[in-house]
C-alpha positions as CSV (number, residue, x, y, z in Angstrom):
1,X,-92.3,-45.1,13.2
2,X,-91.4,-45.8,10.0
3,X,-93.5,-44.3,7.2
4,X,-93.3,-45.7,3.5
5,X,-94.2,-42.7,2.5
6,X,-91.2,-40.5,2.9
7,X,-87.4,-41.6,2.2
8,X,-86.0,-41.5,6.0
9,X,-87.4,-40.6,8.8
10,X,-85.7,-38.0,9.8
11,X,-82.6,-35.9,7.5
12,X,-80.2,-34.2,9.0
13,X,-79.1,-31.3,7.6
14,X,-75.5,-30.6,9.6
15,X,-73.1,-33.4,10.7
16,X,-71.5,-30.7,13.8
17,X,-71.8,-32.4,17.4
18,X,-76.0,-31.5,17.5
19,X,-76.2,-33.1,14.7
20,X,-74.4,-35.7,14.4
21,X,-75.7,-36.9,17.8
22,X,-78.8,-36.5,17.3
23,X,-78.0,-38.6,14.1
24,X,-76.5,-41.1,15.5
25,X,-79.2,-41.5,19.3
26,X,-81.5,-41.4,16.8
27,X,-79.9,-44.6,14.0
28,X,-79.5,-46.0,17.6
29,X,-83.5,-45.9,18.8
30,X,-83.9,-47.0,15.5
31,X,-85.0,-44.4,12.9
32,X,-84.2,-44.4,9.6
33,X,-81.8,-41.3,9.6
34,X,-80.0,-39.3,7.1
35,X,-77.4,-36.6,7.6
36,X,-76.1,-33.7,4.8
37,X,-73.1,-32.2,5.1
38,X,-71.7,-30.0,3.0
39,X,-68.3,-29.3,5.1
40,X,-66.5,-32.9,7.5
41,X,-68.2,-34.7,9.6
42,X,-67.5,-32.5,13.2
43,X,-68.6,-29.0,12.7
44,X,-67.0,-25.9,13.9
45,X,-66.1,-27.4,17.1
46,X,-63.8,-30.0,16.0
47,X,-62.7,-28.8,12.1
48,X,-62.2,-25.4,13.2
49,X,-63.2,-23.9,17.1
50,X,-62.7,-25.4,20.3
51,X,-60.7,-28.4,20.1
52,X,-58.0,-26.5,17.6
53,X,-58.0,-23.4,19.2
54,X,-57.8,-25.6,22.4
55,X,-54.5,-27.5,20.9
56,X,-53.3,-24.1,19.9
57,X,-53.6,-22.4,23.7
58,X,-51.8,-25.8,24.8
59,X,-48.8,-25.4,22.1
60,X,-48.9,-21.4,23.0
61,X,-48.5,-22.2,26.7
62,X,-45.1,-23.6,26.0
63,X,-43.3,-19.8,25.3
64,X,-44.7,-19.3,29.4
65,X,-43.8,-22.6,30.8
66,X,-40.4,-23.1,29.3
67,X,-39.5,-19.7,30.1
68,X,-40.7,-21.1,34.3
69,X,-38.5,-24.1,33.1
70,X,-35.6,-22.4,34.4
71,X,-36.2,-21.7,37.4
72,X,-37.4,-25.0,37.8
73,X,-33.5,-25.9,37.4
74,X,-33.5,-27.2,33.2
75,X,-31.6,-25.9,30.5
76,X,-34.1,-24.9,28.6
77,X,-31.2,-23.3,25.7
78,X,-32.1,-19.5,24.5
79,X,-33.4,-18.0,22.4
80,X,-36.2,-20.0,22.0
81,X,-37.3,-21.8,18.3
82,X,-40.6,-22.5,17.2
83,X,-42.4,-23.3,14.2
84,X,-45.4,-22.0,13.4
85,X,-46.1,-24.9,10.2
86,X,-45.1,-27.9,13.2
87,X,-47.9,-26.2,15.4
88,X,-50.4,-26.1,12.5
89,X,-50.2,-29.6,9.9
90,X,-49.8,-31.1,13.6
91,X,-53.9,-29.7,14.8
92,X,-54.7,-30.6,11.8
93,X,-53.8,-34.1,11.2
94,X,-55.4,-34.5,14.4
95,X,-58.8,-32.6,13.6
96,X,-58.6,-35.0,10.7
97,X,-58.0,-37.2,13.2
98,X,-61.6,-36.7,15.1
99,X,-63.3,-36.1,11.6
100,X,-63.2,-39.6,10.4
101,X,-63.6,-41.2,14.3
102,X,-66.7,-38.0,13.8
103,X,-67.9,-40.2,10.8
104,X,-67.0,-43.8,11.2
105,X,-69.1,-43.4,14.8
106,X,-72.0,-42.4,12.3
107,X,-71.6,-45.3,10.1
108,X,-71.6,-47.6,12.8
109,X,-74.7,-46.6,14.5
110,X,-76.5,-46.7,10.3
111,X,-76.5,-43.1,9.6
112,X,-76.5,-42.3,5.6
113,X,-74.0,-39.7,5.6
114,X,-74.3,-37.8,2.6
115,X,-71.3,-35.1,2.0
116,X,-73.4,-32.8,0.2
117,X,-75.3,-29.1,0.8
118,X,-79.6,-29.9,1.8
119,X,-82.0,-27.3,1.5
120,X,-85.8,-26.8,2.9
121,X,-88.2,-27.3,-0.1
122,X,-90.6,-28.1,2.0
123,X,-92.3,-29.6,5.6
124,X,-90.4,-32.9,4.2
125,X,-88.5,-32.3,2.0
126,X,-84.4,-31.2,1.3
127,X,-83.6,-30.5,-1.9
128,X,-79.0,-31.4,-2.7
129,X,-76.5,-29.7,-4.5
130,X,-77.0,-31.7,-7.2
131,X,-81.1,-31.0,-7.4
132,X,-81.7,-34.1,-6.3
133,X,-84.8,-34.5,-3.7
134,X,-85.7,-35.8,-0.5
135,X,-88.3,-36.3,2.0
136,X,-88.3,-36.7,5.2
137,X,-90.9,-36.7,8.3
138,X,-89.2,-34.7,9.9
139,X,-86.3,-32.6,9.9
140,X,-83.4,-31.4,12.3
141,X,-81.6,-28.6,10.9
142,X,-78.1,-28.8,13.2
143,X,-75.8,-26.6,11.1
144,X,-74.5,-24.0,13.2
145,X,-73.1,-20.0,13.0
146,X,-70.4,-18.4,11.4
147,X,-68.1,-15.7,11.9
148,X,-69.9,-12.1,11.9
149,X,-67.5,-10.0,9.0
150,X,-68.4,-6.0,10.4
151,X,-69.6,-4.2,7.1
152,X,-66.8,-1.7,6.7
153,X,-64.7,-0.2,4.1
154,X,-61.5,-3.4,3.2
155,X,-63.3,-6.0,5.0
156,X,-62.5,-8.4,2.2
157,X,-58.9,-8.0,3.8
158,X,-58.8,-9.5,7.0
159,X,-60.0,-13.0,8.7
160,X,-61.7,-14.7,11.2
161,X,-61.3,-17.9,13.7
162,X,-62.3,-20.0,10.0
163,X,-59.0,-19.0,9.0
164,X,-56.5,-18.6,11.6
165,X,-56.4,-22.0,12.0
166,X,-54.7,-22.0,7.9
167,X,-51.9,-19.2,8.9
168,X,-48.9,-19.2,7.0
169,X,-47.2,-18.0,10.1
170,X,-48.1,-16.4,13.2
171,X,-48.5,-12.6,11.3
172,X,-45.3,-10.5,13.1
173,X,-48.5,-7.8,14.3
174,X,-52.1,-8.8,14.6
175,X,-54.7,-7.0,15.0
176,X,-58.2,-8.7,16.5
177,X,-61.4,-6.9,16.9
178,X,-64.1,-8.2,19.1
179,X,-64.1,-8.5,22.7
180,X,-65.5,-12.1,23.2
181,X,-64.2,-15.3,23.8
182,X,-63.1,-16.0,20.9
183,X,-60.5,-12.5,21.0
184,X,-59.8,-13.1,24.0
185,X,-58.4,-16.3,23.2
186,X,-56.5,-15.9,19.7
187,X,-55.4,-12.6,21.4
188,X,-53.5,-14.6,23.9
189,X,-52.5,-17.2,21.3
190,X,-50.5,-15.0,19.6
191,X,-49.0,-12.7,21.9
192,X,-47.5,-15.6,23.1
193,X,-46.8,-16.9,19.8
194,X,-44.6,-13.9,18.9
195,X,-47.4,-11.4,18.0
196,X,-47.6,-8.3,19.1
197,X,-51.5,-8.5,19.8
198,X,-53.7,-5.0,19.2
199,X,-57.3,-6.1,20.6
200,X,-60.1,-3.7,19.2
201,X,-63.4,-2.7,20.9
202,X,-66.2,-1.0,20.0
203,X,-67.5,-0.7,23.1
204,X,-65.7,0.0,27.0
205,X,-66.3,-3.6,28.3
206,X,-65.3,-7.1,27.5
207,X,-66.2,-10.2,27.6
208,X,-70.2,-9.2,28.7
209,X,-71.8,-12.2,30.3
210,X,-68.5,-13.2,33.1
211,X,-67.9,-11.8,36.7
212,X,-66.6,-8.2,36.1
213,X,-64.4,-8.2,38.6
214,X,-63.2,-11.6,37.0
215,X,-62.9,-9.4,33.7
216,X,-61.1,-7.0,35.3
217,X,-58.1,-9.3,36.9
218,X,-57.7,-10.9,33.2
219,X,-57.3,-7.0,31.4
220,X,-54.7,-6.5,34.3
221,X,-52.9,-9.4,33.9
222,X,-53.2,-8.8,29.8
223,X,-52.5,-5.6,29.6
224,X,-49.1,-6.7,32.0
225,X,-48.4,-8.3,29.2
226,X,-47.9,-6.5,26.4
227,X,-51.3,-7.3,24.9
228,X,-52.5,-3.5,23.5
229,X,-56.3,-2.2,24.0
230,X,-57.9,0.3,22.8
231,X,-62.3,0.2,23.6
232,X,-64.4,2.8,23.0
233,X,-62.6,2.3,18.9
234,X,-65.6,1.6,15.9
235,X,-64.0,0.5,13.0
236,X,-63.8,2.6,9.8
237,X,-61.8,0.8,7.4
238,X,-58.9,-1.2,6.4
239,X,-56.2,-0.5,3.4
240,X,-53.4,-2.7,2.1
241,X,-50.7,-1.2,1.1
242,X,-47.6,-1.5,-1.3
243,X,-45.3,-3.7,0.7
244,X,-48.0,-5.9,1.7
245,X,-49.2,-4.4,5.0
246,X,-52.8,-4.0,6.2
247,X,-53.9,0.3,7.7
248,X,-56.7,-0.3,9.6
249,X,-58.2,3.4,10.9
250,X,-60.6,3.5,14.2
251,X,-62.9,6.1,15.9
252,X,-60.6,8.0,18.3
253,X,-57.4,6.5,17.6
254,X,-54.8,7.1,15.4
255,X,-54.3,4.0,12.5
256,X,-52.3,0.8,13.1
257,X,-50.5,-0.9,11.0
258,X,-51.0,-4.8,11.5
259,X,-49.6,-7.8,9.6
260,X,-52.8,-9.1,9.6
261,X,-56.6,-7.9,10.9
262,X,-59.2,-10.8,12.6
263,X,-62.1,-10.8,12.8
264,X,-63.4,-11.4,16.6
265,X,-67.3,-9.6,16.6
266,X,-70.0,-12.3,17.2
267,X,-71.2,-15.4,15.1
268,X,-74.8,-15.4,13.1
269,X,-77.4,-18.5,13.1
270,X,-76.1,-19.9,9.4
271,X,-79.9,-20.0,7.9
272,X,-80.2,-17.7,4.9
273,X,-80.0,-19.2,1.7
274,X,-81.4,-22.5,3.8
275,X,-84.8,-22.7,2.4
276,X,-86.5,-22.0,5.8
277,X,-89.1,-20.1,4.2
278,X,-90.7,-22.6,1.7
279,X,-92.0,-24.6,5.2
280,X,-93.0,-22.0,7.1
281,X,-89.7,-21.7,9.3
282,X,-89.7,-18.3,11.3
283,X,-86.6,-17.1,12.9
284,X,-86.4,-14.1,15.0
285,X,-84.3,-10.9,14.0
286,X,-81.0,-11.9,14.2
287,X,-81.4,-15.5,11.5
288,X,-81.7,-17.7,14.3
289,X,-84.0,-20.4,14.2
290,X,-87.5,-19.5,17.0
291,X,-87.7,-23.4,19.1
292,X,-89.8,-23.9,21.9
293,X,-88.4,-27.0,24.5
294,X,-89.0,-29.9,22.1
295,X,-86.6,-28.1,19.7
296,X,-89.7,-27.9,17.5
297,X,-89.9,-25.3,15.4
298,X,-93.7,-22.8,13.8
299,X,-93.4,-25.4,11.2
300,X,-94.8,-29.5,12.8
301,X,-91.7,-31.5,10.4
302,X,-88.8,-29.0,11.1
303,X,-87.2,-29.5,14.5
304,X,-84.0,-27.0,15.0
305,X,-80.3,-27.5,17.8
306,X,-77.7,-25.8,18.5
307,X,-76.3,-22.3,18.0
308,X,-78.0,-22.3,14.6
309,X,-81.4,-21.4,17.0
310,X,-79.0,-18.8,19.2
311,X,-80.0,-20.1,22.6
312,X,-76.6,-20.8,23.9
313,X,-73.7,-21.2,21.5
314,X,-71.5,-24.2,23.0
315,X,-70.8,-27.3,21.8
316,X,-72.5,-29.2,25.1
317,X,-75.1,-27.9,24.6
318,X,-75.5,-28.9,21.0
319,X,-74.7,-32.4,21.9
320,X,-77.8,-32.0,25.0
321,X,-79.8,-31.5,22.4
322,X,-79.4,-33.7,19.7
323,X,-79.4,-36.2,22.7
324,X,-83.0,-34.6,24.0
325,X,-84.6,-34.3,20.7
326,X,-83.4,-37.8,19.2
327,X,-84.7,-39.8,22.7
328,X,-87.9,-37.6,22.7
329,X,-89.6,-37.7,19.6
330,X,-87.7,-41.6,18.5
331,X,-86.8,-42.7,22.2
332,X,-90.0,-43.1,24.4
333,X,-88.3,-41.2,26.8
334,X,-89.8,-37.3,27.0
335,X,-86.7,-34.8,27.9
336,X,-86.6,-30.9,28.2
337,X,-82.6,-28.9,28.1
338,X,-81.6,-27.6,31.9
339,X,-80.6,-24.2,30.3
340,X,-79.6,-23.4,34.2
341,X,-76.0,-23.3,35.8
342,X,-74.3,-24.0,32.9
343,X,-70.8,-24.1,33.1
344,X,-68.3,-22.3,30.4
345,X,-64.6,-21.3,29.8
346,X,-62.2,-18.7,28.3
347,X,-58.9,-20.6,27.1
348,X,-57.2,-16.8,27.7
349,X,-53.8,-16.5,29.1
350,X,-54.3,-17.2,32.2
351,X,-58.4,-18.8,31.3
352,X,-61.1,-18.0,33.0
353,X,-64.7,-20.3,33.8
354,X,-67.2,-19.8,35.7
355,X,-70.7,-21.7,36.6
356,X,-73.9,-20.1,37.8
357,X,-74.3,-15.9,39.1
358,X,-72.4,-13.7,38.8
359,X,-72.3,-11.3,41.6
360,X,-73.5,-8.3,39.5
361,X,-76.5,-11.2,38.7
362,X,-76.7,-12.2,41.9
363,X,-77.4,-8.8,43.7
364,X,-80.6,-8.0,41.0
365,X,-81.7,-11.3,41.3
366,X,-81.3,-12.1,45.3
367,X,-81.0,-8.6,46.7
368,X,-78.6,-9.8,49.3
369,X,-76.0,-12.2,48.9
370,X,-72.7,-12.9,50.4
371,X,-69.0,-13.0,48.3
372,X,-66.0,-15.3,49.2
373,X,-62.3,-15.0,47.1
374,X,-59.8,-16.5,47.4
375,X,-56.4,-13.6,45.9
376,X,-53.6,-15.9,45.8
377,X,-50.4,-16.3,44.3
378,X,-50.1,-19.9,41.9
379,X,-46.7,-22.8,43.9
380,X,-45.2,-22.9,41.0
381,X,-45.8,-19.1,39.7
382,X,-43.6,-18.3,43.6
383,X,-41.3,-20.3,42.2
384,X,-41.8,-19.2,38.7
385,X,-40.5,-15.9,39.5
386,X,-43.7,-14.9,38.0
387,X,-46.8,-12.2,39.7
388,X,-49.2,-13.6,37.4
389,X,-52.3,-14.0,40.6
390,X,-55.3,-16.3,40.2
391,X,-58.5,-14.5,41.9
392,X,-61.2,-16.9,42.5
393,X,-65.2,-16.0,43.8
394,X,-67.6,-17.0,45.6
395,X,-71.0,-16.2,45.4
396,X,-73.6,-16.9,48.1
397,X,-77.2,-16.3,48.8
398,X,-76.9,-14.1,52.2
399,X,-80.7,-15.9,53.5
400,X,-80.4,-19.7,52.2
401,X,-76.1,-20.0,52.5
402,X,-76.8,-21.8,49.1
403,X,-73.8,-21.3,46.7
404,X,-75.4,-19.1,43.5
405,X,-72.4,-18.8,41.5
406,X,-68.7,-19.7,41.6
407,X,-66.4,-17.8,39.2
408,X,-62.1,-18.4,38.6
409,X,-59.1,-17.2,36.9
410,X,-55.7,-18.5,36.4
411,X,-54.4,-21.4,36.3
412,X,-56.1,-24.7,35.1
413,X,-59.7,-23.0,36.5
414,X,-61.5,-25.0,33.4
415,X,-60.7,-28.3,34.9
416,X,-61.2,-27.2,38.7
417,X,-64.5,-25.4,37.6
418,X,-66.0,-29.3,36.4
419,X,-66.0,-30.7,39.2
420,X,-66.9,-27.5,41.0
421,X,-70.1,-27.1,38.9
422,X,-71.4,-29.9,40.5
423,X,-71.6,-28.3,43.5
424,X,-73.3,-25.2,42.1
425,X,-75.9,-27.2,40.5
426,X,-77.2,-29.5,42.9
427,X,-77.0,-26.3,45.2
428,X,-74.5,-26.9,47.7
429,X,-74.3,-24.6,50.0
430,X,-71.0,-22.5,51.2
431,X,-71.5,-24.7,55.3
432,X,-70.4,-27.9,52.7
433,X,-67.7,-27.0,51.2
434,X,-66.3,-25.9,54.6
435,X,-66.8,-28.9,55.6
436,X,-64.7,-30.1,52.7
437,X,-61.0,-31.4,54.5
438,X,-58.8,-30.0,52.0
439,X,-56.3,-31.3,49.2
440,X,-53.1,-29.3,49.6
441,X,-50.8,-28.7,47.7
442,X,-53.3,-28.1,45.1
443,X,-54.8,-24.4,43.6
444,X,-58.0,-26.4,44.2
445,X,-57.7,-25.9,47.5
446,X,-58.8,-22.1,47.6
447,X,-62.4,-23.2,47.2
448,X,-63.3,-24.9,50.9
449,X,-60.8,-22.3,52.0
450,X,-62.2,-18.8,51.5
451,X,-63.5,-16.9,54.2
């Protein structure tokens, strides 16, 4: 395995979830591994993505939970007092802890950590920020992606999800541009923490790729809560007023005056300036590295995993790809990632989750489908006097009775779906669900009671 002509067997650029997994597993298989990271070990998910965001979601949920507590006999003082700096700093402290844990994991597995930007300078060479060159038999690119900032006048006055975790305070009024999961998650967070939220989307649909009926339910609930939506509204520009407020101009609507603008308009692979042309690495139209089923690029010695390949931008996918790469190349266990039936969730208020085919996708793919659903008020909402309803939806192949999709919106649905996703992945049928005794009283029991 070890080639004395190179400094390392494997040089990994990027110590996010995928790069960290690939590095430590390759090292465990006996490879000499170095990983370069210019920001912090842990990557987007751990440092400024899904982990701190989920902690903010938990914090924001207390706004409703404390109001609901009164109906359950708790004497909750009014008005409620909330300290954003306390939540923010505690979240960042947890991020520091996980950063340390990731660093220790790499150190304990004998991986050399190089805290520097690294760029490709040849098929088997990288150059660090100080000009030092390192060679490796193989190079793995795991640099992830970055938020896309739209090219409109005044865009420099906005923030992205990267900066949202470091705000001095919760803005009283915030405009969020975008219609994907990041936009809807932060819309829920900021709204629950007391901000007036305007979500602006350039099309008439949010959350593309999720089941339309579930998305419509989220939209209905969000509007009822007080989140303002503006559809078919293309941003035209942002002006900063003398008092520090931002005036946002958009097509088809009056300008909006807010205290902050957040861009959640997509993410682009971090390939710019990475030197990939020096090794003849092919990129697609969006700048993503084109790879085969074994994560190999057009250059035989360079591989790529995670969001930089723009296949499925989810942390568990990057981890699976990192594991598969290391096991295939260094462990003698050829492994390919299966991209079917990948569960995903939107941690909105309330959250939504899904796995498998949506109803529309199933009808296009299978022709004949049967759809079962359960539309109900969770028991907690009933006693709390909250009219918010959950919706669970099961999509089945009409010919085989196989469950090809499960889609949900409601409290804890992501926790419920993870277990249910196993059943969908295993190809179980509606009859298998029906044969399972309900766990009562629970929300999850609705999955085996649909008719």
